[in-house]
N, C-alpha and C positions, 0 to 999 in steps of 0.2 A: 502495499500497500504505498511505498515509498512514491511510488513513478510521479514523476513533475507533469501537472497539469496543462495542457497543450492551451497555448496564450491563443487562439484562434479557434472559433466556436464550429462545432461540427454541426451541419442539419440532417437531423433524423428524420426516415420517413413518417414513423407514428411511434408511439412511447414502446412498442414489440420492440421496436431492431435498436431503440437508446435502452433497452430492457437489458439486449443481448450484450450491445457494446458495455453500458456499465459489468455486466456480469464478467466477462473478460479480465476487467480491470479486480472483480476480486477476488478470481477464483482460486490464484496459487497460495493466499493469506493462510496462514496456518490457524484457524476456527478451533473454537471449543462448543461444540453443541450449538452453533449458528441457530437462529432465529432470525427468518427477513420479514418483519413490519414495512407495507407500505400506508404509506401518510393519503387520509382519504380525501379525496378518491384518486384523485388522475397519477399518484403514483402508488396506485396498487394493480394495473396491468404491469409497470416498467417493473416493480418487485417478483410477479411473479416471475418471471425471465429468472430473476437475480436467485429465487428461490429456489426452481427447477433447476439450474447450472450445479446449486451449490448443494442439491438434494437434501434442502434445511427446510422446513416447514414454514407456510405464509401465514402471517397474522395482518393484525389494519390497525392502523393509531390514527384516532380522529383529532384533529387539533382545528378551533373554529376562529376565526380572525374574527376583531373586535371594531366594525364601523365608526366612521365618525358621524352626529346626530345626521341629518341630512345628505352624510356620503358615506352609505358604507360599502363604496368600492375601495377608499380613503382607510386602510386599516392603522389603528393607531394601539393596536395589542392583539395578544390570540389567549383562549383559554382551550383545558381538554375537560373529559369528562372527570377528573381527580384530580389535576395537579393545582398547581399556583398559576396565578392569573399574571401575565408577561404584560408588560405595559411600555411603551416608546414614548417615553416622559415630555423628549422633545416634541414630536407629531401631538401630544395629549396638549399641549399650552399651546401650541399653534395654531390649534381647532378652535380654544375655548375650550376643553370641554370638562364638564364639571365633575366633583368624584362621585355624585350620586348618578351622571348621567352613564361614567364610566362602571360602576357597580352594575343597574340597572343590563345593559348590554350585554356585559359578561357572564349577570346570570341568563339572562335569555340561551346565549352561544354556549353555555353550559349544560343547560337542558336538552338544547339540540344536537350537543356533540353526546350526549348521553341517549338521545333518541335514535343515532346512526350510530351506534354502536350495536343496539340493542338489534337494529335493521340485520346490521352485518354480521351480528353474530350467531343469531337464530338459537339461542341457547348454547351454542358450543361454548365450553371453557374456556377461556387464552390460555395460549402457549404460558409456559412455570419460563420464566425472565430472569431467575436468580440464578447466580452461578455461569448464565451463559453469555456466549457472543452474540449480543443484538445490532441488528442490522437497519437502520432506519432508513428508506427510500421513499424518494420525490422523484418528480417528473422533472426539476427544476428546482432550482433557488434561488429566486430576487432579492428578498427582506429580509429574509430566514427570523421570522418574528413567530411563527406558525411551527418552523423546527424545533428553534427555543421551546416554547410552550410546550412541544412533544418531547423533547430528551430532558426536561427539568423532570417533569412528571414518569416518563420513564425511569430514571436514573433514582428513583424512590423505591421503583423493585430490587433493585439488589444485580442489575450486569455484573455480570463480568468486567464486559468490555463495552460500550455503550458507542456503534461508528455511525455518522451521517454518510448517504452515499447518494449523487447524482450524476446526469449525462451531463450534464452544465451548469454553470454556479457564477452568479456575479460576484467578483473580486473583492469586493467590498464584506459581503455578506458573508463567504466561505471562509476570509479572516476573523471576524470576529464570532463564528458559529466552535468555531477551534477554541476557543474558553469553553463549548458547554459541552461537546464531544470529547471522546478518548481520541479518534481521529474523523475526520473528512476528509472525503473520498470525489473528486469532481476530477469525470474524463477528458471535461472542459473547463475554463476560467478567463472567457473573451472578455477582453477590456473595453469593447462595444457594445455590452450587454446594456439590454434595455425591459428586455420582457423575455420570460418564458419561453413562449408561442414563437419566436421569431424564430427558435433551432429548430422547428417542426415545420413539414412540408403538413400534416395532418395533424391538426392539435385539436377534436374536435371533444367537444364534453365526455367524460367518463360518468356513465348513469350509476344508478345504484345495483340494475339489477346484474351487469357489467361484474362489479365488483362484490358480489354476493357468488355470484358461478366461481369467479379466480380461487374466493376462498374455499369453496365448496371441495374444486380439485385439488388446492394445494397444499392445503392446510396439513395436511400428516405428512406433508416431505416426500422424497420422492414417487413425486407423481408418473 
């Protein structure tokens, strides 16, 4: 995992191809009881390819962006179903968001994270993470706020090693995330990064049904 990330971005056909390329960057590491968690929703198809290549079980992690009032697309933080709220204090001050507004938005997104986990797990017990190498996979890393929330929540589960991996990452976000993960693996960190979707020819939305299908197929490892 010490491979130097490419400075120029690669364009992927879709998340499946991106996952296979990412799997090659992870295949030769000395993993101990690895489990692969896809960040829902777009990270799950990428993670499925990694899980298949490593013969590891596939699970899901859900982190929800907290949007600014009236501007839900502008993330000021993120939250998971059970972990701490992660806040970008600069963004909160910039939009003038109050603590009450932040708490209300965070509570609503936590409820949605819980609902989605229920949909995806379908009564299936989550994989044990304690003492294992946990690889958190997304389709790309832009700001890093949702990845940070996911990693902080998962750290509480006592993994042996906590790794974040993505086919393409914004260099500043990758650098900041290295304070949260034991390792950050990016196939490329192009300086001209603007959005994750610019590095995919097909970046159509991943639906809940696809997430459930992939989890059913790869949850046990060695599909």
